C-alpha positions in Angstrom: 13.2 -48.9 22.2 11.2 -47.5 18.9 7.8 -48.6 18.0 6.5 -47.8 14.6 2.7 -47.4 14.2 -0.2 -47.4 11.7 -3.3 -47.9 12.0 -6.9 -47.8 9.9 -9.9 -46.9 10.9 -13.5 -45.7 10.3 -16.1 -42.8 11.1 -19.0 -41.4 8.9 -17.4 -38.2 9.4 -15.6 -36.8 6.2 -11.4 -36.7 7.7 -10.2 -34.5 4.9 -13.5 -31.4 4.9 -13.5 -31.7 8.7 -10.4 -33.0 10.6 -9.3 -35.4 12.7 -11.4 -34.3 15.8 -14.5 -34.2 14.7 -13.7 -37.6 12.9 -12.6 -39.3 15.8 -16.5 -37.6 17.9 -18.7 -39.6 15.4 -20.8 -42.1 17.0 -19.1 -44.4 14.5 -15.3 -43.9 15.0 -13.4 -47.1 15.4 -9.7 -48.2 15.3 -10.2 -51.5 12.8 -6.7 -52.6 12.5 -3.6 -51.5 14.7 0.0 -52.1 12.9 2.6 -52.2 15.1 6.8 -52.9 14.9 9.3 -53.1 17.5 12.7 -52.4 16.8 13.4 -54.7 14.9 11.1 -57.4 15.2 8.6 -58.4 12.5 5.4 -55.7 11.9 2.8 -57.7 13.5 -0.9 -56.5 13.1 -4.2 -56.5 15.6 -7.7 -57.1 13.8 -10.3 -55.0 16.5 -12.8 -55.3 13.4 -16.5 -56.1 13.7 -19.0 -57.5 11.6 -21.5 -55.2 12.6 -22.4 -57.4 16.0 -19.9 -55.1 18.2 -17.8 -58.2 18.7 -14.3 -57.4 17.8 -12.8 -60.2 16.3 -9.2 -60.5 16.9 -8.5 -63.2 14.2 -8.5 -62.8 11.0 -11.5 -64.0 9.0 -10.0 -66.1 7.0 -6.3 -67.8 7.5 -3.7 -66.0 7.1 0.6 -65.8 7.9 0.5 -62.1 9.3 2.3 -62.3 13.0 -0.7 -61.7 15.2 -0.2 -58.6 17.6 -1.4 -58.7 21.4 -3.6 -55.9 22.7 -2.3 -55.9 25.6 1.3 -55.6 24.6 0.6 -53.0 22.5 -0.9 -50.9 25.1 2.0 -51.3 27.7 4.2 -50.1 24.9 1.6 -47.3 23.3 1.8 -46.0 27.3 4.8 -46.1 27.8 7.5 -42.8 28.1 10.5 -45.2 27.5 8.7 -46.4 24.0 9.6 -43.4 21.0 6.7 -44.1 19.2 7.1 -43.1 15.3 4.0 -42.5 12.3 3.6 -41.0 9.4 1.3 -38.6 10.2 2.1 -39.2 14.1 -0.8 -36.6 14.6 -3.3 -38.6 13.2 -2.4 -42.0 15.1 -2.0 -40.0 18.4 -5.4 -38.6 17.9 -7.4 -41.4 16.9 -5.4 -43.8 19.9 -5.8 -41.2 22.8 -9.8 -41.4 21.6 -10.6 -44.5 21.1 -7.9 -46.1 24.0 -9.3 -42.9 26.5 -5.6 -42.3 27.2 -2.7 -39.2 26.9 -1.1 -39.8 24.3 2.4 -36.9 25.2 3.7 -35.2 21.5 6.8 -35.5 22.9 6.6 -39.5 23.3 6.4 -39.4 19.6 8.2 -38.7 16.2 6.3 -37.8 12.8 7.4 -39.5 10.3 6.7 -37.1 7.6 8.0 -33.6 9.3 11.2 -35.6 9.2 10.4 -36.4 5.0 9.7 -32.9 5.2 12.6 -31.4 6.3 14.6 -33.6 4.2 12.4 -31.7 0.8 10.9 -35.2 -0.1 7.4 -34.8 -1.2 4.1 -35.4 1.5 3.0 -38.8 1.1 4.3 -41.8 2.3 3.5 -43.1 -1.4 5.6 -40.4 -2.9 8.5 -40.6 0.0 9.0 -44.7 -0.6 9.5 -43.6 -4.3 11.7 -41.3 -4.0 14.1 -43.3 -2.0 13.6 -46.5 -4.3 12.4 -48.7 -0.9 13.1 -52.6 -1.6 9.4 -52.2 -0.4 6.8 -49.9 -1.8 3.3 -48.3 -0.3 0.6 -50.9 -1.9 -1.3 -49.3 -4.7 -4.6 -50.4 -3.8 -4.9 -49.5 -0.8 -7.2 -46.3 -1.9 -9.3 -48.5 -2.7 -9.6 -50.9 0.1 -9.8 -47.6 2.7 -12.6 -46.4 0.6 -14.3 -50.3 1.3 -14.1 -50.4 4.4 -13.0 -46.7 6.6 -15.5 -45.2 5.1 -19.2 -45.3 4.1 -20.3 -46.1 0.5 -22.8 -42.7 -1.4 -26.4 -45.1 -0.1 -24.6 -44.7 3.4 -23.9 -48.7 4.0 -21.3 -49.5 6.1 -18.8 -52.8 4.8 -17.6 -55.4 7.7 -14.4 -58.4 6.8 -17.8 -60.4 6.3 -18.7 -58.6 3.4 -15.5 -59.4 1.4 -13.3 -61.5 3.9 -10.5 -61.5 0.3 -11.1 -57.7 0.3 -9.8 -58.1 3.9 -7.0 -60.1 4.0 -6.0 -57.6 1.5 -6.9 -54.2 3.5 -4.9 -55.9 6.6 -1.8 -56.8 4.3 -1.6 -53.1 3.3 -1.4 -51.6 6.9 1.1 -54.4 7.6 3.0 -52.8 4.9 3.0 -49.4 5.8 4.3 -50.0 9.0 7.2 -51.5 6.8 7.3 -48.6 4.8 7.1 -46.2 8.0 10.0 -47.6 9.3 11.7 -48.1 6.7 11.6 -44.1 6.0 12.3 -43.3 9.5 15.7 -45.7 9.2 17.1 -44.5 5.8 16.1 -40.6 7.2 17.8 -41.0 10.6 21.6 -40.3 9.5 19.9 -36.7 9.5 18.4 -35.9 12.6 16.4 -33.2 13.7 17.4 -31.0 15.9 15.8 -30.5 19.9 14.5 -26.9 19.2 12.8 -28.5 15.8 11.5 -31.9 17.7 10.5 -29.4 20.7 8.5 -27.1 18.0 6.7 -30.0 16.7 5.3 -31.0 20.6 4.9 -27.3 21.0 2.6 -27.3 17.4 0.7 -31.1 18.8 -0.2 -29.2 21.9 -1.5 -26.1 20.7 -3.6 -28.0 18.2 -4.8 -30.4 20.5 -6.0 -27.9 22.5 -7.9 -25.9 19.5 -9.5 -22.8 19.3 -12.9 -21.6 21.3 -15.8 -20.4 19.0 -18.5 -18.0 19.6 -21.2 -20.9 18.5 -24.2 -18.4 18.9 -22.7 -15.9 16.1 -21.4 -18.6 14.2 -24.4 -20.3 13.6 -26.1 -17.0 13.3 -23.8 -15.6 10.6 -24.9 -18.9 8.9 -28.6 -18.4 9.4 -28.1 -14.8 7.7 -25.9 -15.7 4.8 -28.5 -18.3 3.7 -31.4 -16.1 4.3 -29.6 -13.8 1.9 -28.6 -15.9 -0.9 -31.9 -17.2 -1.2 -33.5 -13.7 -1.4 -30.8 -12.9 -3.8 -31.8 -16.1 -6.2 -35.5 -15.2 -5.7 -35.5 -12.3 -6.7 -32.5 -13.9 -9.7 -35.0 -16.2 -10.8 -38.4 -14.2 -11.1 -36.2 -11.6 -13.2 -35.2 -14.5 -15.7 -37.4 -17.0 -14.9 -34.1 -19.0 -15.5 -33.8 -22.8 -13.2 -31.0 -21.1 -12.2 -29.8 -18.3 -12.8 -26.2 -18.5 -10.6 -25.8 -21.2 -13.4 -23.1 -19.5 -16.1 -24.3 -21.4 -18.6 -28.0 -20.9 -17.8 -26.9 -17.4 -17.6 -24.6 -16.9 -20.0 -27.7 -18.1 -22.8 -30.1 -15.2 -20.9 -27.3 -12.6 -21.9 -27.2 -13.4 -25.3 -30.5 -13.0 -26.0 -30.5 -9.7 -25.0 -27.3 -9.1 -27.0 -24.6 -9.3 -24.5 -22.4 -12.0 -25.2 -19.5 -13.0 -23.1 -17.1 -16.0 -22.3 -16.7 -15.8 -18.7 -18.7 -14.2 -15.4 -16.1 -13.6 -13.2 -15.7 -11.2 -10.4 -13.3 -9.7 -13.0 -15.3 -9.8 -16.3 -18.7 -8.6 -14.5 -17.6 -5.0 -14.3 -17.4 -4.2 -17.9 -20.8 -6.1 -18.6 -22.5 -3.5 -16.0 -21.3 -1.5 -18.6 -22.3 -2.6 -21.2 -25.8 -3.4 -20.3 -27.6 -1.6 -22.1 -31.4 -1.9 -19.7 -32.3 -2.2 -16.5 -33.3 -6.1 -15.9 -29.4 -7.1 -18.2 -27.6 -4.3 -15.4 -30.0 -5.7 -12.1 -29.2 -9.5 -13.1 -25.6 -8.9 -13.0 -25.5 -7.1 -9.9 -27.3 -9.7 -8.8 -24.4 -12.3 -10.1 -22.2 -10.1 -8.5 -23.5 -9.9 -5.0 -24.2 -13.7 -5.2 -20.3 -14.6 -5.3 -20.1 -12.0 -2.7 -22.1 -14.4 -0.1 -19.7 -16.9 0.3 -19.1 -17.7 3.8 -16.6 -20.9 3.3 -14.5 -20.2 6.5 -17.9 -20.0 8.8 -18.9 -23.6 6.9 -15.6 -25.0 7.9 -15.7 -24.0 11.4 -19.4 -25.4 12.0 -17.1 -29.0 10.4 -14.1 -28.5 12.4 -16.5 -27.2 15.4 -16.3 -30.4 18.1 -17.9 -31.1 21.0 -16.5 -28.6 23.0 -17.2 -25.8 20.8 -13.7 -25.1 19.7 -11.8 -26.0 16.5 -8.8 -28.1 16.7 -5.8 -28.8 14.6 -5.6 -25.9 12.8 -1.9 -25.8 11.9 0.5 -27.6 10.6 4.3 -27.9 11.4 6.2 -28.0 8.9 3.0 -28.1 6.6 5.1 -25.2 3.5 7.2 -27.5 1.2 11.0 -27.2 2.3 11.1 -23.8 4.1 9.3 -25.3 6.5 6.7 -22.7 7.8 4.1 -23.7 9.7 0.2 -23.9 6.8 -2.9 -22.8 7.8 -5.5 -25.6 7.4 -9.6 -26.3 8.1 -10.3 -22.4 7.8 -7.1 -21.5 7.3 -6.7 -18.7 9.9 -3.1 -17.4 8.5 -5.1 -15.5 5.6 -8.3 -13.5 7.6 -9.9 -11.2 6.2 -9.0 -7.5 7.9 -10.8 -5.4 10.4 -12.4 -1.8 8.7 -15.8 -1.8 9.8 -15.7 1.4 12.8 -18.2 -0.4 15.1 -17.0 -3.7 14.4 -18.5 -4.8 18.0 -22.5 -3.2 17.3 -22.3 -4.9 14.1 -21.4 -8.0 15.8 -23.7 -8.5 18.3 -26.9 -7.6 15.8 -25.9 -10.2 13.8 -25.5 -12.5 17.1 -29.0 -11.7 18.3 -30.6 -11.9 14.9 -31.1 -8.4 13.9 -30.1 -9.0 10.5 -32.7 -6.4 8.9 -31.7 -3.4 11.7 -28.1 -4.6 10.3 -28.2 -4.8 6.7 -30.1 -1.2 7.6 -26.8 -0.1 9.3 -24.0 -1.5 7.4 -25.6 -2.7 3.7 -24.2 -5.2 2.3 -24.7 -8.2 4.7 -21.6 -10.7 3.0 -19.2 -7.4 3.5 -20.4 -7.5 7.1 -19.7 -11.8 7.1 -16.0 -11.2 6.2 -15.7 -8.5 9.0 -16.8 -11.0 11.1 -14.9 -14.0 10.7 -11.8 -12.6 12.9 -14.5 -12.2 15.6 -16.0 -16.1 16.2 -13.0 -17.0 17.1 -13.1 -16.3 20.9 -9.9 -16.4 24.1 -11.8 -18.2 27.0 -12.8 -16.6 29.6 -10.5 -14.2 31.8 -8.3 -14.4 28.5 -7.8 -12.4 25.4 -6.3 -12.8 22.3 -3.4 -11.1 21.3 -2.8 -10.8 17.1 0.4 -9.6 15.8 2.6 -9.6 12.7 5.5 -8.8 10.7 5.9 -5.5 9.3 7.5 -6.4 5.7 9.4 -9.5 6.8 10.7 -10.4 3.0 11.9 -7.3 2.6 14.1 -6.6 5.9 15.4 -9.7 6.2 16.4 -10.1 2.1 17.8 -6.6 2.5 19.9 -8.0 5.4 21.3 -10.3 4.2 22.5 -8.8 1.3 23.4 -5.7 2.6 21.2 -3.2 0.8 22.1 -0.6 2.9 19.6 2.3 2.0 16.7 -0.2 2.8 18.0 -1.0 6.2 18.1 2.4 6.8 14.9 3.2 5.9 13.8 0.1 7.9 15.8 1.9 11.2 14.1 5.5 9.9 10.0 6.3 8.6 9.9 2.0 7.6 8.0 3.9 4.0 9.6 0.7 2.4 7.4 1.2 -0.8 8.1 4.9 -1.0 11.5 5.3 -0.5 11.9 1.7 -3.0 9.6 4.3 -5.9 12.2 7.6 -5.1 15.1 4.9 -5.6 13.6 3.8 -9.1 11.9 7.3 -10.0 14.7 9.7 -7.9 11.0 11.6 -6.9 11.4 12.9 -3.1 10.1 10.4 -1.1 7.6 12.9 0.1 6.2 13.3 -3.3 5.4 9.8 -3.1 3.5 9.2 0.2 -0.4 9.3 0.3 -2.0 12.5 -1.0 1.6 13.9 -2.0 1.5 14.6 -6.0 3.7 11.9 -7.2 1.5 9.1 -5.3 1.2 7.8 -8.2 4.3 6.5 -7.5 3.2 4.3 -4.2 1.9 1.4 -6.1 4.6 0.7 -8.4 7.0 1.2 -5.4 4.7 -1.3 -3.6 4.8 -4.0 -6.1 8.4 -3.8 -6.7 9.4 -4.8 -3.5 6.6 -7.8 -3.4 7.6 -8.9 -6.3 11.2 -8.5 -7.3 12.5 -9.4 -3.9 13.3 -12.6 -5.1 14.2 -12.4 -9.0 10.5 -11.8 -10.0 10.0 -10.4 -12.8 7.1 -9.3 -14.7 5.3 -12.2 -15.0 5.2 -11.6 -10.6 4.3 -8.1 -11.0 0.8 -9.2 -12.7 0.8 -11.6 -10.0 0.9 -9.1 -7.7 -1.2 -6.8 -8.6 0.4 -4.9 -10.5 -2.0 -4.5 -13.9 -5.2 -5.0 -11.4 -3.6 -1.5 -9.5 -3.5 0.1 -12.6 -0.4 0.0 -14.0 0.4 -0.5 -17.9 1.3 -3.9 -19.5 4.1 -2.6 -21.4 5.4 -0.4 -18.6 6.5 -3.7 -16.4 10.4 -4.5 -17.7 11.0 -1.2 -17.1 9.8 -1.3 -13.3 11.8 -4.4 -12.9 14.8 -2.8 -14.1 14.6 0.2 -12.3 14.1 -2.3 -8.8 17.1 -4.3 -9.9 19.4 -1.0 -10.4 18.2 0.7 -7.4 18.8 -2.6 -5.1 22.6 -4.0 -6.5 23.5 -5.2 -3.5 20.1 -7.7 -3.7 21.0 -8.5 -6.9 24.7 -9.4 -6.5 23.2 -11.5 -3.6 21.2 -13.9 -5.8 24.0 -14.4 -7.6 26.3 -15.2 -4.7 23.6 -18.0 -3.7 23.4 -19.6 -6.8 27.5 -19.4 -7.4 28.1 -20.9 -4.2 25.3 -23.4 -4.0 26.8 -24.4 -7.5 30.1 -25.1 -6.1 28.9 -26.7 -3.2 27.3 -29.8 -5.3 30.6 -29.7 -7.5 31.6 -30.5 -4.5 33.3 -26.7 -2.6 31.1 -26.2 1.0 31.0 -22.3 1.5 29.6 -19.4 4.0 28.1 -16.8 3.1 27.4 -13.7 5.3 25.2 -14.1 8.3 26.4 -17.8 8.5 24.7 -18.6 5.1 26.3 -21.9 4.5 26.2 -24.6 1.5 27.5 -27.7 1.1 26.2 -31.2 -0.2 25.9 -34.3 2.2 25.5 -37.8 0.3 22.0 -36.8 -1.7 21.2 -33.6 -0.3 22.2 -30.0 -0.6 22.0 -28.6 2.4 21.6 -24.7 3.0 21.7 -23.6 6.5 20.3 -20.7 7.7 20.8 -18.0 9.9 18.7 -19.3 12.5 20.5 -23.2 12.6 17.2 -24.5 10.0 18.9 -26.6 7.3 16.8 -26.6 3.7 17.3 -29.7 1.7 17.7 -29.9 -1.6 17.0 -33.9 -2.9 19.3 -35.3 -5.5 21.0 -32.4 -7.1 22.4 -31.8 -10.0 24.2 -29.6 -12.7 23.0 -29.4 -15.9 23.4 -26.9 -18.9 20.8 -24.3 -19.6 21.3 -23.3 -23.1 19.0 -19.6 -22.8 21.6 -18.7 -20.1 24.4 -20.2 -21.9 25.7 -21.5 -18.3 25.0 -24.9 -15.8 21.3 -25.0 -14.1 21.2 -26.2 -10.6 18.4 -28.6 -10.7 17.0 -31.4 -7.6 14.9 -34.1 -7.3 11.3 -33.0 -6.3 7.5 -31.4 -7.4 8.4 -28.9 -10.0 8.8 -25.4 -7.9 11.3 -22.9 -8.1 14.2 -22.1 -5.6 13.2 -18.6 -5.4 13.8 -17.2 -1.7 16.9 -19.4 -1.4 18.3 -17.2 -4.4 18.7 -20.0 -7.6 15.4 -19.8 -9.8 15.7 -22.8 -12.1 12.8 -25.0 -12.7 14.2 -28.7 -11.1 13.0 -32.1 -12.4 10.3 -34.0 -11.3 
């Protein structure tokens, strides 16, 4: 038995900024509507909203032809382990229902239709998936306005109840029912391609990880925010006194002040400030620019995200999203973005951490200098393990270069990884025919290492000069006119990888033409119904919806397109724009 579920809720906490757990912990959190559909039965709705008196209506405020649900029946189905519950972004429904009814929601009893759609290369929202599949029933477009009206406090803090707009409330009820219909239709449409058990188990594990969360050092968090606020206020005070501006951190105001001192600029971003500092002709102008530069470093967004996401237990939850990276299926970071934390470079991190936690800010600045730099170093340490436990931090080393070389059979790259593992130096050596020892740090041709590094990072997946720039080639001091030569040298040094690109492209095109094929390591290309599937060595299938071959006159060949967001088939080796 399957039960599709969709709920409408109210909370004064901003869901997008704080995450679902703090959202449900707000004193005014409540469930307004529950729509549910059991197997092929009509969708029913349970109206739990009140009119500000704390007494749920359990009845529609105006006559309605929507089938009424039964709360006792729904709870029996919800807690029955034999019933598979499905929802679009099931993590939200699981968390809200568990909080509201004070009952566990084991993730193994749930299936997420949003993840199911993502595994098949479909776009992210319920409305987008419904449109892509051409469903007969589409998500109602007025839902966003109704959610703003009933599910969030107004700008003046006032909450709207069904009695305030009975006709709107009835439309909101219909919107809830329609969402259930769309979700279950998508679920059933995509059931032709069931997710493997290993993927279901991975999602279940993901839910348990997010349910458990990560513990925060609350004292350190609070002191870090206090340190930043005090330091920022000090800089702003000096800047106001120096410039006489109301807001010296305003681009428009500071540009005008600088122009009055003979320094005209279109930009005040961090890349423009070094040249402006060089052009400054007096101490006041130079100091104003230094203050602007320092104010730009005082961002504590991750600490602020921790504070917003911190729950009553002192932990932060839902930091990861399973299959969050489109089409490849990688986990994505949410709220604090724990997949992109600054590295620790302070030699005496523990002492700096203790000074911040103790509030000894003057001593900290005397010993370590700029507080923003210290705070960035301490972000990782704000996450702390439970008593008797420890964190183990691990990362794959040069994973893209290693796997690509293995797939393509680029032997010299594999040999380097078997040996010294100095892939940047070895790449530069192959590109410029200079002994690797001379390219190592401190060597006579160490300047070539940066070229080997950006080429390794940018060129492996058909990247050209644009990819080199995106990877920081110009910032590392490489002249722009040298970039085409770097691309050419890299491709000459990695001919097996270049050949692999075209093997992948040819296999994909043949699959769309009706001829499935398999490359080395079990990479399989085949079409089923409206999909091109690429099976990876791990067994995971990448899906491309509605693939087509279209002429590409600039290349005098046929190009492969698919329906989706305007992205590129880069890591699959198909460097072609897709139609949106």
